[in-house]
C-alpha positions, 0 to 999 in steps of 0.5 A: 797272812802268816803265822807269828813264828813264820814272821819271826823266822822270816825276820831272822832270816832277813837279819841274820840273827839265829836262834842263839843271838836271838835267845841272847838278845831277849834273855832266854835260853836257846831252847826257849826260842826253838821251843816256842817256834816249834810248838807254834804257840801264839806270842802275846803282842808285847812279846811279838814286838820285842822279838821284832825288835831283837831282830832289828825290825819294827813292829808298826800297826796302820790304818787300812789306808797306811795314812797313820801307824802306831810303834809297838815297843818302847825305849826299855825294850830290846835293842 
């Protein structure tokens, strides 16, 4: 399993969203994003879901067999 910020970097790379754009979408400064990535702190689950959404990704929890899932963002989130 990879760390949260490694996953964010992958989502950013896959979606072509750079730190400046991600920051704008989240309403934070670019330094907030780059410092958070550099420090490697673990974001809360709701924050991680917003980061994923801002990168154009969905964060979904699934049962181990993959038969059921729950999306982790709502209508008011970044998009």
